[in-house]
OpenMM code with the backbone's topology and positions (N, CA, C; nanometers):
from openmm import Vec3, app, unit

residues = "MET THR ASP GLN LYS ALA GLU SER ARG LEU ILE ASP ASN LEU ILE LYS ASP ILE SER GLU GLY SER LYS SER ALA LEU ALA SER LEU TYR SER HIS ALA GLY PRO ALA VAL TYR ALA TYR ALA LEU SER VAL LEU LYS SER PRO ALA ASP ALA GLU ASP VAL MET GLN ASP VAL PHE MET ASP ILE PHE ARG SER ALA GLU SER TYR LYS SER ARG GLY SER PRO MET GLY TRP ILE ILE SER ILE THR LYS ASN ARG CYS LEU MET LYS LEU ARG HIS ASP ARG LEU ARG ALA VAL ALA PRO PHE GLU PRO SER MET VAL GLU GLU ALA VAL SER LYS GLU MET THR PRO GLU GLU LYS THR VAL LEU LYS ALA CYS LEU GLU GLU LEU SER ASP GLU GLU ARG GLN ILE VAL ILE MET HIS ALA LEU PHE GLY LEU LYS HIS ARG GLU ILE SER GLY ILE LEU ASP ILE PRO LEU PRO THR VAL LEU SER LYS TYR SER ARG ALA ILE LYS LYS LEU ARG LYS SER LEU LEU".split()
positions = [
    Vec3(-1.7070, 0.2678, -3.6410),
    Vec3(-1.6464, 0.2806, -3.5101),
    Vec3(-1.5487, 0.1639, -3.4913),
    Vec3(-1.4276, 0.1944, -3.4470),
    Vec3(-1.3279, 0.0891, -3.4283),
    Vec3(-1.3619, 0.0037, -3.3079),
    Vec3(-1.3025, -0.1152, -3.3038),
    Vec3(-1.3260, -0.2059, -3.1912),
    Vec3(-1.2842, -0.1430, -3.0593),
    Vec3(-1.1733, -0.0682, -3.0619),
    Vec3(-1.1243, -0.0058, -2.9385),
    Vec3(-1.2227, 0.0995, -2.8874),
    Vec3(-1.2790, 0.1778, -2.9790),
    Vec3(-1.3775, 0.2786, -2.9374),
    Vec3(-1.5038, 0.2124, -2.8848),
    Vec3(-1.5440, 0.1056, -2.9497),
    Vec3(-1.6637, 0.0333, -2.9045),
    Vec3(-1.6384, -0.0269, -2.7660),
    Vec3(-1.5198, -0.0817, -2.7451),
    Vec3(-1.4840, -0.1390, -2.6151),
    Vec3(-1.4819, -0.0293, -2.5078),
    Vec3(-1.4256, 0.0862, -2.5403),
    Vec3(-1.4227, 0.1987, -2.4452),
    Vec3(-1.5633, 0.2444, -2.4098),
    Vec3(-1.6501, 0.2539, -2.5116),
    Vec3(-1.7883, 0.2956, -2.4866),
    Vec3(-1.8596, 0.1929, -2.3989),
    Vec3(-1.8375, 0.0640, -2.4254),
    Vec3(-1.8986, -0.0422, -2.3456),
    Vec3(-1.8533, -0.0328, -2.2000),
    Vec3(-1.7229, -0.0152, -2.1793),
    Vec3(-1.6694, -0.0060, -2.0430),
    Vec3(-1.7224, 0.1191, -1.9727),
    Vec3(-1.7289, 0.2307, -2.0457),
    Vec3(-1.7878, 0.3529, -1.9889),
    Vec3(-1.9311, 0.3270, -1.9416),
    Vec3(-2.0089, 0.2608, -2.0261),
    Vec3(-2.1483, 0.2315, -1.9908),
    Vec3(-2.1565, 0.1368, -1.8714),
    Vec3(-2.0671, 0.0386, -1.8665),
    Vec3(-2.0671, -0.0539, -1.7532),
    Vec3(-2.0341, 0.0195, -1.6230),
    Vec3(-1.9370, 0.1098, -1.6293),
    Vec3(-1.9002, 0.1870, -1.5096),
    Vec3(-2.0176, 0.2748, -1.4659),
    Vec3(-2.0875, 0.3326, -1.5628),
    Vec3(-2.2069, 0.4131, -1.5306),
    Vec3(-2.3110, 0.3255, -1.4617),
    Vec3(-2.3335, 0.2048, -1.5149),
    Vec3(-2.4302, 0.1133, -1.4528),
    Vec3(-2.3852, 0.0710, -1.3132),
    Vec3(-2.2553, 0.0501, -1.2962),
    Vec3(-2.2012, 0.0145, -1.1643),
    Vec3(-2.2272, 0.1273, -1.0654),
    Vec3(-2.2117, 0.2515, -1.1126),
    Vec3(-2.2345, 0.3661, -1.0236),
    Vec3(-2.3796, 0.3718, -0.9769),
    Vec3(-2.4673, 0.3071, -1.0515),
    Vec3(-2.6087, 0.3018, -1.0137),
    Vec3(-2.6399, 0.1756, -0.9338),
    Vec3(-2.5346, 0.0995, -0.8987),
    Vec3(-2.5511, -0.0164, -0.8120),
    Vec3(-2.5658, -0.1505, -0.8818),
    Vec3(-2.5437, -0.1560, -1.0122),
    Vec3(-2.5619, -0.2807, -1.0862),
    Vec3(-2.4463, -0.3784, -1.0634),
    Vec3(-2.4773, -0.4893, -0.9978),
    Vec3(-2.3749, -0.5924, -0.9763),
    Vec3(-2.3516, -0.6729, -1.1030),
    Vec3(-2.4528, -0.6844, -1.1888),
    Vec3(-2.4333, -0.7569, -1.3148),
    Vec3(-2.3383, -0.6783, -1.4061),
    Vec3(-2.3443, -0.5455, -1.3993),
    Vec3(-2.2504, -0.4637, -1.4769),
    Vec3(-2.1087, -0.4840, -1.4253),
    Vec3(-2.0944, -0.4991, -1.2939),
    Vec3(-1.9628, -0.5256, -1.2363),
    Vec3(-1.9103, -0.6600, -1.2856),
    Vec3(-1.9954, -0.7599, -1.2889),
    Vec3(-1.9539, -0.8920, -1.3386),
    Vec3(-1.9138, -0.8833, -1.4856),
    Vec3(-1.9882, -0.8062, -1.5615),
    Vec3(-1.9564, -0.7879, -1.7028),
    Vec3(-1.8240, -0.7142, -1.7207),
    Vec3(-1.8050, -0.6100, -1.6416),
    Vec3(-1.6781, -0.5361, -1.6474),
    Vec3(-1.5623, -0.6268, -1.6093),
    Vec3(-1.5859, -0.7099, -1.5100),
    Vec3(-1.4834, -0.8051, -1.4647),
    Vec3(-1.4418, -0.8967, -1.5798),
    Vec3(-1.5387, -0.9443, -1.6565),
    Vec3(-1.5046, -1.0346, -1.7663),
    Vec3(-1.4355, -0.9602, -1.8803),
    Vec3(-1.4685, -0.8317, -1.8997),
    Vec3(-1.4041, -0.7542, -2.0065),
    Vec3(-1.2647, -0.7056, -1.9680),
    Vec3(-1.2525, -0.6501, -1.8480),
    Vec3(-1.1277, -0.5849, -1.8077),
    Vec3(-1.0396, -0.6718, -1.7188),
    Vec3(-1.0970, -0.7763, -1.6608),
    Vec3(-1.0226, -0.8624, -1.5687),
    Vec3(-0.8910, -0.9157, -1.6231),
    Vec3(-0.8904, -0.9696, -1.7466),
    Vec3(-0.7634, -1.0218, -1.7995),
    Vec3(-0.6531, -0.9161, -1.8084),
    Vec3(-0.6878, -0.7937, -1.8475),
    Vec3(-0.5874, -0.6868, -1.8565),
    Vec3(-0.5386, -0.6461, -1.7176),
    Vec3(-0.6323, -0.6384, -1.6225),
    Vec3(-0.5959, -0.6031, -1.4851),
    Vec3(-0.5032, -0.7097, -1.4278),
    Vec3(-0.5400, -0.8348, -1.4472),
    Vec3(-0.4586, -0.9458, -1.3961),
    Vec3(-0.3196, -0.9450, -1.4603),
    Vec3(-0.3148, -0.9275, -1.5917),
    Vec3(-0.1860, -0.9281, -1.6624),
    Vec3(-0.0955, -0.8156, -1.6131),
    Vec3(-0.1541, -0.6972, -1.5950),
    Vec3(-0.0743, -0.5851, -1.5457),
    Vec3(-0.0232, -0.6137, -1.4042),
    Vec3(-0.1132, -0.6585, -1.3171),
    Vec3(-0.0742, -0.6867, -1.1783),
    Vec3(0.0326, -0.7958, -1.1738),
    Vec3(0.0176, -0.8975, -1.2552),
    Vec3(0.1164, -1.0060, -1.2586),
    Vec3(0.2514, -0.9550, -1.3076),
    Vec3(0.2504, -0.8648, -1.4051),
    Vec3(0.3772, -0.8113, -1.4562),
    Vec3(0.4510, -0.7296, -1.3511),
    Vec3(0.3768, -0.6668, -1.2604),
    Vec3(0.4386, -0.5864, -1.1548),
    Vec3(0.4758, -0.6718, -1.0342),
    Vec3(0.3840, -0.7582, -0.9927),
    Vec3(0.4004, -0.8312, -0.8667),
    Vec3(0.4732, -0.9641, -0.8811),
    Vec3(0.4699, -1.0217, -1.0008),
    Vec3(0.5400, -1.1490, -1.0292),
    Vec3(0.4858, -1.2676, -0.9499),
    Vec3(0.3654, -1.2565, -0.8988),
    Vec3(0.3048, -1.3639, -0.8209),
    Vec3(0.1586, -1.3783, -0.8624),
    Vec3(0.1202, -1.4958, -0.9151),
    Vec3(-0.0193, -1.5139, -0.9554),
    Vec3(-0.1182, -1.4910, -0.8399),
    Vec3(-0.0855, -1.5392, -0.7218),
    Vec3(-0.1761, -1.5217, -0.6073),
    Vec3(-0.1910, -1.3734, -0.5721),
    Vec3(-0.0791, -1.3003, -0.5692),
    Vec3(-0.0856, -1.1571, -0.5389),
    Vec3(-0.1609, -1.0812, -0.6483),
    Vec3(-0.1393, -1.1208, -0.7745),
    Vec3(-0.2092, -1.0553, -0.8855),
    Vec3(-0.3600, -1.0775, -0.8744),
    Vec3(-0.4007, -1.1979, -0.8351),
    Vec3(-0.5433, -1.2252, -0.8163),
    Vec3(-0.6010, -1.1423, -0.7026),
    Vec3(-0.5262, -1.1321, -0.5922),
    Vec3(-0.5724, -1.0502, -0.4793),
    Vec3(-0.5899, -0.9048, -0.5212),
    Vec3(-0.4910, -0.8531, -0.5928),
    Vec3(-0.4976, -0.7141, -0.6384),
    Vec3(-0.6154, -0.6960, -0.7335),
    Vec3(-0.6364, -0.7935, -0.8225),
    Vec3(-0.7469, -0.7842, -0.9170),
    Vec3(-0.8808, -0.7736, -0.8422),
    Vec3(-0.8981, -0.8547, -0.7390),
    Vec3(-1.0213, -0.8481, -0.6601),
    Vec3(-1.0365, -0.7102, -0.5950),
    Vec3(-0.9265, -0.6595, -0.5392),
    Vec3(-0.9301, -0.5275, -0.4754),
    Vec3(-0.9636, -0.4175, -0.5755),
    Vec3(-0.9082, -0.4290, -0.6962),
    Vec3(-0.9334, -0.3286, -0.7999),
    Vec3(-1.0825, -0.3213, -0.8312),
    Vec3(-1.1461, -0.4367, -0.8481),
    Vec3(-1.2882, -0.4347, -0.8829),
    Vec3(-1.3759, -0.3896, -0.7661),
    Vec3(-1.3308, -0.4153, -0.6453),
    Vec3(-1.4026, -0.3602, -0.5296),
    Vec3(-1.3869, -0.2078, -0.5274),
    Vec3(-1.2666, -0.1599, -0.5578),
    Vec3(-1.2445, -0.0149, -0.5652),
    Vec3(-1.3324, 0.0480, -0.6732),
    Vec3(-1.3414, -0.0192, -0.7880),
    Vec3(-1.4247, 0.0322, -0.8972),
    Vec3(-1.5698, 0.0392, -0.8513),
    Vec3(-1.6155, -0.0640, -0.7843),
    Vec3(-1.7539, -0.0660, -0.7372),
    Vec3(-1.7801, 0.0501, -0.6403),
    Vec3(-1.6833, 0.0753, -0.5527),
    Vec3(-1.6998, 0.1821, -0.4526),
    Vec3(-1.6849, 0.3220, -0.5119),
    Vec3(-1.6034, 0.3361, -0.6161),
    Vec3(-1.5744, 0.4714, -0.6664),
    Vec3(-1.6317, 0.4995, -0.8049),
    Vec3(-1.7172, 0.4136, -0.8557),
    Vec3(-1.7737, 0.4331, -0.9898),
    Vec3(-1.8487, 0.5657, -1.0013),
    Vec3(-1.9113, 0.6090, -0.8929),
    Vec3(-1.9860, 0.7350, -0.8969),
    Vec3(-1.8965, 0.8552, -0.9267),
    Vec3(-1.7702, 0.8474, -0.8866),
    Vec3(-1.6806, 0.9612, -0.9081),
    Vec3(-1.6087, 0.9543, -1.0437),
    Vec3(-1.6286, 0.8467, -1.1188),
    Vec3(-1.5631, 0.8313, -1.2486),
    Vec3(-1.6194, 0.9313, -1.3484),
    Vec3(-1.5289, 0.9965, -1.4198),
    Vec3(-1.5675, 1.0889, -1.5260),
    Vec3(-1.5043, 1.0373, -1.6548),
    Vec3(-1.5871, 1.0093, -1.7528),
    Vec3(-1.5387, 0.9553, -1.8801),
    Vec3(-1.4530, 1.0583, -1.9521),
    Vec3(-1.3330, 1.0183, -1.9804),
    Vec3(-1.2415, 1.1058, -2.0553),
    Vec3(-1.1831, 1.0294, -2.1742),
    Vec3(-1.2584, 0.9292, -2.2181),
    Vec3(-1.2172, 0.8573, -2.3376),
    Vec3(-1.1323, 0.7343, -2.3145),
    Vec3(-1.0841, 0.7139, -2.1925),
    Vec3(-0.9972, 0.5997, -2.1671),
    Vec3(-1.0339, 0.5309, -2.0357),
    Vec3(-1.1447, 0.4585, -2.0350),
    Vec3(-1.1824, 0.3916, -1.9116),
    Vec3(-1.0809, 0.2856, -1.8688),
    Vec3(-1.0156, 0.2209, -1.9646),
    Vec3(-0.9134, 0.1226, -1.9273),
    Vec3(-0.7937, 0.1929, -1.8627),
    Vec3(-0.7657, 0.3148, -1.9029),
    Vec3(-0.6589, 0.3915, -1.8383),
    Vec3(-0.6901, 0.4146, -1.6918),
    Vec3(-0.8155, 0.4464, -1.6625),
    Vec3(-0.8606, 0.4663, -1.5240),
    Vec3(-0.8473, 0.3363, -1.4459),
    Vec3(-0.8909, 0.2269, -1.5057),
    Vec3(-0.8856, 0.0965, -1.4386),
    Vec3(-0.7412, 0.0542, -1.4149),
    Vec3(-0.6553, 0.0736, -1.5137),
    Vec3(-0.5138, 0.0363, -1.4978),
    Vec3(-0.4463, 0.1268, -1.3956),
    Vec3(-0.4894, 0.2530, -1.3877),
    Vec3(-0.4350, 0.3434, -1.2859),
    Vec3(-0.4689, 0.2925, -1.1459),
    Vec3(-0.5930, 0.2465, -1.1267),
    Vec3(-0.6319, 0.1882, -0.9986),
    Vec3(-0.5469, 0.0638, -0.9713),
    Vec3(-0.5253, -0.0158, -1.0751),
    Vec3(-0.4448, -0.1382, -1.0622),
    Vec3(-0.3020, -0.1045, -1.0215),
    Vec3(-0.2455, -0.0035, -1.0862),
    Vec3(-0.1088, 0.0383, -1.0534),
    Vec3(-0.0996, 0.0801, -0.9069),
    Vec3(-0.1956, 0.1591, -0.8617),
    Vec3(-0.1945, 0.2035, -0.7223),
    Vec3(-0.2074, 0.0862, -0.6262),
    Vec3(-0.2935, -0.0092, -0.6590),
    Vec3(-0.3098, -0.1283, -0.5744),
    Vec3(-0.1805, -0.2108, -0.5715),
    Vec3(-0.1135, -0.2223, -0.6852),
    Vec3(0.0134, -0.2958, -0.6905),
    Vec3(0.1187, -0.2278, -0.6037),
    Vec3(0.1255, -0.0960, -0.6111),
    Vec3(0.2213, -0.0226, -0.5288),
    Vec3(0.1910, -0.0412, -0.3811),
    Vec3(0.0626, -0.0394, -0.3451),
    Vec3(0.0248, -0.0618, -0.2050),
    Vec3(0.0675, -0.2022, -0.1607),
    Vec3(0.0505, -0.2986, -0.2484),
    Vec3(0.0882, -0.4370, -0.2165),
    Vec3(0.2401, -0.4470, -0.1977),
    Vec3(0.3155, -0.3840, -0.2856),
    Vec3(0.4619, -0.3870, -0.2732),
    Vec3(0.5071, -0.3195, -0.1437),
    Vec3(0.4437, -0.2074, -0.1084),
    Vec3(0.4773, -0.1397, 0.0177),
    Vec3(0.4424, -0.2282, 0.1366),
    Vec3(0.3285, -0.2928, 0.1298),
    Vec3(0.2864, -0.3822, 0.2374),
    Vec3(0.3855, -0.4978, 0.2525),
    Vec3(0.4322, -0.5503, 0.1405),
    Vec3(0.5303, -0.6589, 0.1458),
    Vec3(0.6624, -0.6111, 0.2057),
    Vec3(0.6968, -0.4855, 0.1756),
    Vec3(0.8183, -0.4295, 0.2363),
    Vec3(0.8025, -0.4205, 0.3867),
    Vec3(0.6823, -0.3873, 0.4312),
    Vec3(0.6545, -0.3808, 0.5744),
    Vec3(0.6733, -0.5175, 0.6380),
    Vec3(0.6227, -0.6225, 0.5731),
    Vec3(0.6344, -0.7565, 0.6300),
    Vec3(0.7800, -0.7922, 0.6556),
    Vec3(0.8688, -0.7394, 0.5735),
    Vec3(1.0110, -0.7653, 0.5945),
    Vec3(1.0606, -0.6906, 0.7179),
    Vec3(0.9925, -0.5820, 0.7553),
    Vec3(1.0336, -0.4996, 0.8682),
    Vec3(0.9518, -0.5307, 0.9937),
    Vec3(0.8297, -0.5780, 0.9757),
    Vec3(0.7325, -0.5877, 1.0842),
    Vec3(0.7826, -0.6570, 1.2102),
    Vec3(0.8292, -0.7806, 1.2054),
    Vec3(0.8712, -0.8400, 1.3322),
    Vec3(1.0013, -0.7743, 1.3786),
    Vec3(1.0022, -0.7288, 1.4998),
    Vec3(1.1212, -0.6622, 1.5525),
    Vec3(1.2284, -0.7650, 1.5818),
    Vec3(1.3368, -0.7506, 1.5140),
    Vec3(1.4512, -0.8383, 1.5354),
    Vec3(1.5684, -0.7509, 1.5795),
    Vec3(1.6324, -0.7832, 1.6896),
    Vec3(1.7476, -0.7041, 1.7315),
    Vec3(1.8541, -0.6932, 1.6221),
    Vec3(1.8676, -0.7957, 1.5399),
    Vec3(1.9687, -0.7913, 1.4340),
    Vec3(1.9371, -0.6828, 1.3311),
    Vec3(1.8064, -0.6497, 1.3129),
    Vec3(1.7693, -0.5436, 1.2190),
    Vec3(1.8290, -0.4108, 1.2629),
    Vec3(1.8238, -0.3866, 1.3926),
    Vec3(1.8772, -0.2609, 1.4439),
    Vec3(2.0284, -0.2591, 1.4242),
    Vec3(2.0926, -0.3689, 1.4561),
    Vec3(2.2376, -0.3743, 1.4415),
    Vec3(2.2798, -0.3514, 1.2977),
    Vec3(2.2052, -0.4063, 1.2026),
    Vec3(2.2385, -0.3876, 1.0620),
    Vec3(2.2173, -0.2435, 1.0183),
    Vec3(2.1163, -0.1786, 1.0747),
    Vec3(2.0801, -0.0451, 1.0299),
    Vec3(2.1596, 0.0664, 1.0961),
    Vec3(2.2046, 0.0442, 1.2181),
    Vec3(2.2760, 0.1516, 1.2871),
    Vec3(2.4207, 0.1591, 1.2400),
    Vec3(2.4775, 0.2717, 1.2650),
    Vec3(2.6151, 0.2963, 1.2239),
    Vec3(2.7108, 0.1974, 1.2875),
    Vec3(2.8112, 0.1578, 1.2124),
    Vec3(2.9129, 0.0668, 1.2657),
    Vec3(3.0017, 0.1380, 1.3670),
    Vec3(2.9889, 0.2699, 1.3694),
    Vec3(3.0701, 0.3480, 1.4621),
    Vec3(3.0116, 0.3489, 1.6027),
    Vec3(2.8924, 0.2953, 1.6209),
    Vec3(2.8324, 0.2906, 1.7541),
    Vec3(2.9042, 0.1851, 1.8370),
    Vec3(2.9191, 0.2180, 1.9618),
    Vec3(2.9813, 0.1221, 2.0526),
    Vec3(2.8811, 0.0121, 2.0849),
    Vec3(2.9268, -0.1037, 2.1296),
    Vec3(2.8339, -0.2097, 2.1688),
    Vec3(2.7364, -0.1633, 2.2771),
    Vec3(2.7829, -0.0774, 2.3686),
    Vec3(2.6954, -0.0270, 2.4740),
    Vec3(2.5840, 0.0600, 2.4162),
    Vec3(2.6191, 0.1463, 2.3208),
    Vec3(2.5186, 0.2317, 2.2571),
    Vec3(2.4146, 0.1476, 2.1831),
    Vec3(2.4592, 0.0443, 2.1164),
    Vec3(2.3671, -0.0451, 2.0458),
    Vec3(2.2740, -0.1157, 2.1446),
    Vec3(2.3278, -0.1568, 2.2566),
    Vec3(2.2469, -0.2243, 2.3587),
    Vec3(2.1415, -0.1304, 2.4138),
    Vec3(2.1791, -0.0046, 2.4401),
    Vec3(2.0847, 0.0948, 2.4910),
    Vec3(1.9747, 0.1204, 2.3873),
    Vec3(2.0133, 0.1330, 2.2603),
    Vec3(1.9160, 0.1580, 2.1546),
    Vec3(1.8158, 0.0429, 2.1455),
    Vec3(1.8645, -0.0794, 2.1480),
    Vec3(1.7752, -0.1963, 2.1413),
    Vec3(1.6815, -0.2004, 2.2622),
    Vec3(1.7352, -0.1716, 2.3801),
    Vec3(1.6524, -0.1723, 2.5012),
    Vec3(1.5438, -0.0653, 2.4931),
    Vec3(1.5788, 0.0509, 2.4418),
    Vec3(1.4795, 0.1581, 2.4276),
    Vec3(1.3708, 0.1182, 2.3282),
    Vec3(1.4092, 0.0608, 2.2158),
    Vec3(1.3113, 0.0209, 2.1147),
    Vec3(1.2170, -0.0871, 2.1667),
    Vec3(1.2654, -0.1706, 2.2551),
    Vec3(1.1812, -0.2766, 2.3109),
    Vec3(1.0719, -0.2202, 2.4010),
    Vec3(1.0870, -0.0969, 2.4482),
    Vec3(0.9853, -0.0337, 2.5327),
    Vec3(0.8682, 0.0217, 2.4519),
    Vec3(0.8837, 0.0298, 2.3209),
    Vec3(0.7783, 0.0838, 2.2347),
    Vec3(0.6789, -0.0262, 2.1972),
    Vec3(0.5577, 0.0152, 2.1632),
    Vec3(0.4607, -0.0813, 2.1104),
    Vec3(0.5122, -0.1286, 1.9737),
    Vec3(0.4574, -0.2384, 1.9250),
    Vec3(0.5012, -0.2907, 1.7953),
    Vec3(0.4845, -0.1875, 1.6846),
    Vec3(0.3701, -0.1202, 1.6822),
    Vec3(0.3447, -0.0224, 1.5771),
    Vec3(0.4391, 0.0975, 1.5892),
    Vec3(0.4610, 0.1462, 1.7113),
    Vec3(0.5543, 0.2580, 1.7306),
    Vec3(0.6944, 0.2174, 1.6862),
    Vec3(0.7342, 0.0965, 1.7232),
    Vec3(0.8672, 0.0472, 1.6873),
    Vec3(0.8807, 0.0383, 1.5353),
    Vec3(0.7770, -0.0124, 1.4690),
    Vec3(0.7804, -0.0217, 1.3232),
    Vec3(0.7973, 0.1162, 1.2613),
    Vec3(0.7210, 0.2129, 1.3107),
    Vec3(0.7276, 0.3485, 1.2552),
    Vec3(0.8660, 0.4081, 1.2771),
    Vec3(0.9204, 0.3944, 1.3982),
    Vec3(1.0531, 0.4500, 1.4274),
    Vec3(1.1597, 0.3814, 1.3419),
    Vec3(1.1543, 0.2499, 1.3333),
    Vec3(1.2548, 0.1770, 1.2543),
    Vec3(1.2461, 0.2170, 1.1077),
    Vec3(1.1234, 0.2210, 1.0542),
    Vec3(1.1088, 0.2552, 0.9123),
    Vec3(1.1530, 0.3983, 0.8833),
    Vec3(1.1234, 0.4906, 0.9751),
    Vec3(1.1585, 0.6302, 0.9493),
    Vec3(1.3045, 0.6609, 0.9850),
    Vec3(1.3406, 0.6347, 1.1082),
    Vec3(1.4724, 0.6772, 1.1557),
    Vec3(1.5857, 0.5882, 1.1044),
    Vec3(1.5601, 0.4589, 1.0958),
    Vec3(1.6692, 0.3694, 1.0575),
    Vec3(1.6729, 0.3391, 0.9086),
    Vec3(1.5549, 0.3288, 0.8438),
    Vec3(1.5528, 0.2943, 0.7017),
    Vec3(1.5228, 0.4124, 0.6115),
    Vec3(1.4929, 0.5280, 0.6711),
    Vec3(1.4781, 0.6505, 0.5932),
    Vec3(1.3481, 0.6660, 0.5160),
    Vec3(1.2459, 0.5881, 0.5483),
    Vec3(1.1182, 0.6043, 0.4786),
    Vec3(1.0492, 0.7310, 0.5275),
    Vec3(0.9785, 0.7959, 0.4360),
    Vec3(0.9031, 0.9156, 0.4723),
    Vec3(0.7755, 0.8737, 0.5457),
    Vec3(0.7237, 0.9635, 0.6273),
    Vec3(0.6011, 0.9345, 0.7035),
    Vec3(0.4858, 0.8964, 0.6111),
    Vec3(0.4784, 0.9620, 0.4967),
    Vec3(0.3712, 0.9326, 0.4006),
    Vec3(0.3845, 0.7891, 0.3484),
    Vec3(0.5074, 0.7451, 0.3221),
    Vec3(0.5300, 0.6071, 0.2779),
    Vec3(0.4906, 0.5092, 0.3885),
    Vec3(0.5274, 0.5416, 0.5101),
    Vec3(0.4934, 0.4557, 0.6240),
    Vec3(0.3421, 0.4453, 0.6371),
    Vec3(0.2731, 0.5574, 0.6177),
    Vec3(0.1273, 0.5585, 0.6234),
    Vec3(0.0692, 0.4602, 0.5218),
    Vec3(0.1234, 0.4607, 0.4010),
    Vec3(0.0761, 0.3690, 0.2977),
    Vec3(0.1081, 0.2245, 0.3292),
    Vec3(0.2267, 0.2009, 0.3794),
    Vec3(0.2691, 0.0642, 0.4103),
    Vec3(0.1853, 0.0053, 0.5231),
    Vec3(0.1668, 0.0836, 0.6289),
    Vec3(0.0931, 0.0342, 0.7450),
    Vec3(-0.0581, 0.0486, 0.7286),
    Vec3(-0.0974, 0.1203, 0.6215),
    Vec3(-0.2389, 0.1444, 0.5955),
    Vec3(-0.3070, 0.2129, 0.7142),
    Vec3(-0.2385, 0.3177, 0.7650),
    Vec3(-0.2970, 0.4011, 0.8699),
    Vec3(-0.2836, 0.5468, 0.8258),
    Vec3(-0.3734, 0.6345, 0.8701),
    Vec3(-0.3685, 0.7744, 0.8259),
    Vec3(-0.2357, 0.8419, 0.8623),
    Vec3(-0.1943, 0.9323, 0.7753),
    Vec3(-0.0699, 1.0057, 0.7967),
    Vec3(-0.0671, 1.0766, 0.9327),
    Vec3(-0.1740, 1.1458, 0.9744),
    Vec3(-0.1689, 1.2104, 1.1068),
    Vec3(-0.1451, 1.1096, 1.2201),
    Vec3(-0.1965, 0.9887, 1.2051),
    Vec3(-0.1748, 0.8862, 1.3070),
    Vec3(-0.0282, 0.8452, 1.3099),
    Vec3(0.0313, 0.8296, 1.1923),
    Vec3(0.1743, 0.7961, 1.1858),
    Vec3(0.2552, 0.9053, 1.2535),
    Vec3(0.2236, 1.0305, 1.2218),
    Vec3(0.2981, 1.1429, 1.2795),
    Vec3(0.2844, 1.1466, 1.4320),
    Vec3(0.1632, 1.1257, 1.4814),
    Vec3(0.1446, 1.1327, 1.6274),
    Vec3(0.2111, 1.0137, 1.6960),
    Vec3(0.2035, 0.8953, 1.6364),
    Vec3(0.2676, 0.7778, 1.6970),
    Vec3(0.4194, 0.7925, 1.6946),
    Vec3(0.4720, 0.8501, 1.5874),
    Vec3(0.6161, 0.8732, 1.5802),
    Vec3(0.6580, 0.9719, 1.6891),
    Vec3(0.5823, 1.0796, 1.7024),
    Vec3(0.6125, 1.1805, 1.8043),
    Vec3(0.6063, 1.1200, 1.9446),
    Vec3(0.5013, 1.0420, 1.9695),
    Vec3(0.4863, 0.9764, 2.0998),
    Vec3(0.6026, 0.8793, 2.1251),
    Vec3(0.6421, 0.8065, 2.0228),
    Vec3(0.7521, 0.7102, 2.0369),
    Vec3(0.8836, 0.7819, 2.0677),
    Vec3(0.9065, 0.8935, 2.0018),
    Vec3(1.0298, 0.9698, 2.0266),
    Vec3(1.0307, 1.0215, 2.1706),
    Vec3(0.9145, 1.0669, 2.2192),
    Vec3(0.9062, 1.1124, 2.3580),
    Vec3(0.9358, 0.9976, 2.4543),
    Vec3(0.8827, 0.8791, 2.4250),
    Vec3(0.9111, 0.7620, 2.5088),
    Vec3(1.0599, 0.7291, 2.5074),
    Vec3(1.1207, 0.7382, 2.3909),
    Vec3(1.2645, 0.7082, 2.3803),
    Vec3(1.3463, 0.8083, 2.4610),
    Vec3(1.3102, 0.9357, 2.4504),
    Vec3(1.3808, 1.0389, 2.5281),
    Vec3(1.3668, 1.0119, 2.6783),
    Vec3(1.2460, 0.9790, 2.7195),
    Vec3(1.2193, 0.9537, 2.8607),
    Vec3(1.2989, 0.8312, 2.9096),
    Vec3(1.3082, 0.7283, 2.8283),
    Vec3(1.3808, 0.6076, 2.8692),
    Vec3(1.5311, 0.6316, 2.8743),
    Vec3(1.5788, 0.7316, 2.8047),
    Vec3(1.7221, 0.7639, 2.8076),
    Vec3(1.7594, 0.8505, 2.9271),
    Vec3(1.6622, 0.9122, 2.9910),
    Vec3(1.6908, 0.9999, 3.1060),
    Vec3(1.7111, 0.9211, 3.2332),
] * unit.nanometer
topology = app.Topology()
chain = topology.addChain("A")
for resn in residues:
    res = topology.addResidue(resn, chain)
    for name in ("N", "CA", "C"):
        topology.addAtom(name, app.Element.getBySymbol(name[0]), res)
């Protein structure tokens, strides 16, 4: 049996033990797979601190979802897939941080240059009437073109909540324009 097959079998067994609640198996898996998870996260995120955070989240995800794992010969593929998803969530979250604080200049940069100064002033005044979360959703969707599903991932709130908050925000904007 090759070293890679033996390593895959070991990781499969550790995941099985984790699914049965073994914290020592999780620690063992961490020592076996941790360096690869960290290296992958670091290659995507370019930040040692962020890579460490993602690595911790990945192993918590593994602990929570080990019961649903089905061995298909590549347990490291499953682990790296979780890592990739966590990295993408982190990148989306970081994109949100760039958008999160409402700055009037953000609106000016995003709106058409063809808008009159009065129209820009009205738009900013209307956006200020929204809650922070509603404003973030409207800015990300209407001004920056993000899809509702992306916004859901960035803000870490369910898609139906994003949709309802967006709808409510649009109604508030319409009402403030009347």
